[in-house]
N, C-alpha and C positions, 0 to 999 in steps of 0.2 A: 405611542405605537413604537414597537421595536424595529430596529433596522435589521433586515434579513442577514446580511453578511457578518454582523457582529453579534448576533444572538448567541452563537456558539462557534467554537473553533472548527467544528465539523462543517458548518455552513460556510465559513470563510474559506476552508480548503476546497469545498465544492465550487465556490465562485472562482477561485484562482485556477483550478483545473479546467473548468468550462471556459473561462476567459483565455487561457493558454491555448485551448483547442481552437478557439476562434482565431487567435493570432496565427496558429499553425496553418489555418486555411487561407489567410489573406496576405501573409508576409513571406515572400520567397526567402528561403534559407533559414527560416526560424527553426524548423525541425532539425536541420543539420547542426545548428548552433547549440542545441540542447541534447542531441542524441548521444547516447552512451558510447564512448570510445572503448575499444577492446580492453585497454588497460589505462583507465583514467588516473590510477595511482602513479604509475611510472611516468605518464605524460604530464603529471601535475595538474590535471583537470578534474580535481576531486568533486567539483560541483556537479559533474555529469552523473555521479552516483545518485544524486537526488533529483535532477531535472528530468530523468526518464519518466517520472510520475506525471509530468505535465504534458506528455505526448500520448496520443492515442491513434490507433489505426483505423479510424472511421467512427461514424455516429453510433453504431451498435456497440462497439467496444467502449466508447465514452459513456453511453447510456447505462450499460451494465455496471461499469465501475462507479459512476456517480450514484446510481440507485443502491448498490451494495455498500458504498461508503456511508450514505445517509442512514441505511438500516443498521449497520454495525457501529458506525462511529458515534452516533448520538447516545446510545446506552453506555458505551465504553467511556465516552467523555463525561457523561453524567455521573458515573460511578467513581471514576478515578480522578476527575478534575482536569482542567485544561493543561496544566504543565505535565502531569504524568501521561495524559493522553497524547500530547505532542511527542513526548519521549518514546512512547510505544509506537506511534506512527512512524517517526523518523528512524528509530532503531530497526523497525521492520523493513522499511524501505532500503536502508543501508544493507541489511542482511540479505534481502532479496537481490539487490544489484550485485553484491559481491558473489553470491552463490551463482547467479547467472554468468558473471564474468568467468568464474572458475570452471564451471561445468559445461558451458556451451563452447562450440568450436570458435576459433578466431573470427572476428568480424560478423558474428551473429548477434544482432542487437535485440534487446528486450525493451519494450516500451509499455507504458501504462502504470496505473496506480495499484494494480491488483496484487503485487507483492506486499505492499503496505496494508492492503485490505485483508489479505490472508493473515497478516500479523495481528489484525484485530480479532480474527478467529482464534489465534493463539492466545490472545489476551483473555478472550471469553472462556477458553478451555482452562486456563490457569485460575482466573478469578471468578469464573462462572458460578461456582457453588455459593459464594458469598453474595453474588448478584441475583441468585435465583434462576439461573439459566439452565435449561434442559440440555444436558450433554448429548443426548441421542440426536436432537435436532441439529446441533452444531456438527456433530460427527457425520450425519447424513449429508448436510450441505457441503462439508469439506470433501467428502468422498465423491459426491456428484461433480463438484468443480474439478477435482483431480482427474476424474474419468473423462470429463470434457477435454481436458488438456491433452489426453492421449488420443482421443477420437478426432479432434479437430486440429488441423495444422495451424501453425502460427501462434500457438499458446505456449508460453515458456513455463513449464511445470517446475523447472529448477528454481525460478524466481518465486513461484508460489510456495514451494517447500521451504526455501530460505526465509521468506517473509513469515510463514507460519511459525517456524522454530524461533526466528528472531523476535517476533511478538510475544511468544510464550516465555522466552528467556528474559526479555526486558521486563515483562510483567512480574515474573517470579522475583527478579532482583528488586523491583520497586516495592513489592509486597513484603519482602524480607529485609528491606532497609528502611521501611516506614518507621517514623518516630512513634514510639509507643506512648 
């Protein structure tokens, strides 16, 4: 019998994010310790660029992100492998956080894993043809999610856009530097 958390990197990330949300609910100050500072680079708190993915603004936010990560992460990981998948995920998260820092007003914080998840959309867009992915379905889902970002308050479309382009860029680099 396989252990759930180590079956795949995607499952491990899901467990870490869900566990972090639980800690966020029961430990006072946990959120503040991980929350993205306006300028983590100048303050030397680089880890905050990554830890925003561990925080979520409620069960609905967490649920959508975990479900999306499971649906997108599993095929991307299966196609690219664990190390390249991790590079895509982290590269997307970094791009999302930096885009959010640059384009949002001071002290407007972005939380959640959706920037990295949008990076997986970018990976599917770049590598999708070889994966047998229907580009129309990816495009439709991305457009719907961006539209939701403009229709609902509290959604950082800057982070989504940064993650999308970050994931596409990392995937393109990985595909074009792959050993032949």
